[in-house]
C-alpha positions in Angstrom: 38.6 0.7 -43.3 35.9 -0.5 -41.0 35.5 -4.0 -42.4 32.3 -5.7 -43.6 29.1 -4.6 -42.1 27.2 -7.2 -40.1 23.4 -7.3 -40.3 21.5 -7.3 -37.0 18.5 -9.5 -37.2 15.1 -8.5 -36.0 15.0 -11.3 -33.4 17.5 -9.7 -30.9 15.6 -6.4 -31.0 12.3 -8.0 -30.3 13.8 -10.0 -27.4 15.3 -6.7 -25.9 11.9 -4.9 -26.2 10.1 -7.8 -24.6 12.7 -7.9 -21.7 12.3 -4.2 -21.1 8.5 -4.5 -21.1 8.6 -7.4 -18.7 11.0 -5.5 -16.4 8.5 -2.6 -16.3 5.4 -4.8 -15.7 6.9 -7.0 -13.0 9.2 -4.7 -11.1 9.0 -1.0 -11.7 5.2 -0.7 -11.3 5.5 -2.1 -7.7 8.3 0.2 -6.6 8.5 3.8 -5.5 10.0 4.7 -8.9 6.5 4.4 -10.4 5.0 6.6 -7.7 7.4 9.5 -7.6 5.9 12.8 -6.6 6.3 14.9 -9.7 4.7 18.3 -9.6 1.4 18.5 -11.3 1.0 21.2 -13.9 -2.0 23.5 -13.2 -4.0 22.5 -16.3 -2.9 18.8 -16.5 -5.2 15.9 -15.9 -4.2 14.3 -12.6 -5.6 12.6 -9.5 -5.7 14.1 -6.0 -3.7 11.1 -4.7 -1.5 8.4 -6.5 -0.7 6.2 -3.5 -3.0 5.8 -0.5 -3.0 3.5 2.6 -6.3 2.6 4.1 -7.5 0.6 7.1 -9.9 -2.3 6.6 -13.4 -0.7 6.2 -12.1 2.8 5.6 -13.2 5.0 2.7 -11.4 7.6 0.6 -12.7 10.0 -2.1 -10.6 10.0 -5.3 -10.9 13.2 -7.5 -9.7 13.9 -11.0 -8.4 17.5 -11.5 -8.1 19.4 -14.8 -11.0 18.0 -16.7 -14.7 18.5 -17.5 -15.3 15.2 -19.2 -16.8 11.8 -18.5 -14.6 9.5 -16.5 -14.9 5.9 -15.4 -13.4 4.3 -12.3 -12.4 0.6 -11.9 -10.4 -1.5 -9.5 -7.9 -4.2 -10.4 -8.7 -6.2 -7.3 -12.2 -5.4 -6.0 -11.8 -7.9 -3.1 -9.1 -5.6 -1.6 -10.5 -2.2 -2.6 -13.6 -1.3 -4.5 -14.6 2.0 -6.2 -18.0 3.3 -7.1 -18.9 5.5 -10.1 -18.2 8.7 -8.1 -14.7 7.7 -7.1 -15.3 6.6 -3.5 -12.7 3.9 -2.7 -13.7 1.4 0.0 -11.1 -0.9 1.6 -12.4 -4.5 2.0 -9.5 -6.7 3.0 -5.7 -6.6 3.4 -3.7 -6.4 0.2 -2.9 -4.1 -2.7 -5.1 -2.9 -5.6 -4.9 -0.3 -8.3 -7.7 2.1 -9.0 -7.7 2.9 -12.7 -9.4 6.1 -13.9 -10.1 6.3 -17.7 -10.4 9.8 -19.2 -10.8 9.7 -23.0 -7.8 7.6 -24.0 -5.7 8.3 -21.0 -5.6 6.0 -17.9 -4.6 7.4 -14.5 -3.6 5.1 -11.6 -3.8 5.2 -7.9 -2.2 2.4 -5.7 -4.3 1.4 -2.7 -2.8 -0.6 0.1 -5.0 -1.9 2.9 -3.4 -2.6 6.3 -4.5 -4.4 9.4 -2.9 -6.1 12.5 -2.7 -9.9 12.9 -4.4 -9.6 16.4 -6.8 -6.9 17.8 -7.1 -8.5 21.3 -4.6 -10.7 23.1 -4.4 -12.4 26.4 -1.0 -13.4 27.8 0.5 -14.7 31.0 3.4 -12.9 32.8 6.6 -13.9 31.0 4.9 -14.8 27.7 5.8 -13.1 24.4 4.0 -12.6 21.1 5.0 -11.1 17.8 2.5 -8.4 16.6 2.6 -8.0 12.8 1.2 -5.4 10.4 -0.4 -7.1 7.4 -0.6 -5.6 4.0 2.3 -3.1 3.7 6.0 -3.3 3.4 7.1 -0.6 5.8 8.6 -0.1 9.2 5.8 0.7 11.7 6.4 2.3 15.1 5.0 0.6 18.2 4.1 2.0 21.6 2.7 0.6 24.8 0.3 2.7 26.8 1.5 0.9 30.0 5.0 -0.4 29.7 5.0 -1.8 33.2 2.3 -4.4 32.1 3.7 -5.2 28.7 6.6 -3.7 26.7 7.1 -3.9 22.9 10.2 -3.8 20.8 10.6 -1.7 17.7 10.2 -4.9 15.7 6.8 -5.8 17.3 7.7 -8.3 19.9 5.5 -8.0 22.9 6.8 -9.2 26.3 4.2 -9.5 29.2 5.6 -8.4 32.5 2.9 -8.3 35.1 -0.9 -8.5 35.5 -3.0 -5.7 34.0 -4.1 -4.2 30.8 -2.4 -2.1 28.1 -3.0 -0.9 24.6 -0.3 -1.3 21.9 -0.5 1.5 19.3 1.0 0.9 15.9 1.6 3.8 13.5 2.2 2.9 9.8 2.1 5.2 6.8 0.0 7.8 8.7 -2.5 5.3 10.0 -3.0 4.2 13.6 -3.9 0.6 14.6 -4.3 -0.7 18.1 -4.2 -4.0 20.0 -5.5 -4.5 23.5 -3.3 -6.7 25.7 -4.6 -8.3 28.8 -2.0 -10.0 31.1 -3.5 -12.5 33.6 
C-alpha cells in the first residue's frame, strides 16, 4: 500500500542538529530574539537587567533575584566590560561583552554594549563638514546642535560648519547621552 520503507541514516540527523546549533550560536544570540522581555515570575531566578548600554568608564550594579545561594560572575570579554565578585560591571572600551552569572547549574546572561563617539572635540573652518559616528552600538542615534547658527548636524551625523563660534553636539543613543564640542574658526 505505501511501498517499501526507506531507512533514514543517522548522518542527516546529526548534520541537521549541528546546523541548528550553529544557527543559534552565530545568529540568534546576537539578535533581539535572544533578549526578548519575557515577564519574570515572582520566585524565578533572574537578573535585574539582561541588556545594558554603558558609556566608557561607567559602572552598573547587576543583581540576581530569587535566590539565596552562592553565585559567581564572569565576563566573556574583560577588555570591553569587567565584573567583580559583587556584580559591579565596569565599561572599559567600546565593544560588546556578555556577563555570565552562574547559579548552581544554571547560567544567566546579560549583554553589555559600551558606546563612545569617534571625536570629543573638533575644530572646523566655515564651510567644512565632518561625519560624527557613534562607536559600539548598532542603533539610530539622535543628534542635536546647541547652536545651529554655528554648526548644524543632520540626522545621520554629518556636521556642517556655518560661521565662527562654538557649539556642542549632543548625541542620544539607547538612553545614554554623549557630547562633542565643536569650535569653528
